[in-house]
Phi, psi and omega in degrees: 000124177245167182294332182286334181296317185291336181268009179282178180297319180299316179298320179295317180297320179297318179295320177296321179296316179298316179297321179296319179295317180297309182292317179299318178295321178294317179295315180297318178298320179294319180292325182281317187221023177072202187291330179295317180293323179294319177297317178300320178299314181291324177295314178298319180295322179298314178294324178296316179296319178297316178297320179297319179295320178296314180297318181292327179286329178286315184294000000 
């Protein structure tokens, strides 16, 4: 993995996809259960990101 790879079109698309999943999940959570569900989505996402970082640092 080099620094140039992440700034490519593929890397940009992946970042947009991740942003879309985050925003889409927040909107869906808000539509399903109001502000509480949206907060729950962000809390769950935060723990998921932390777990992902731990797994990536171990691997």
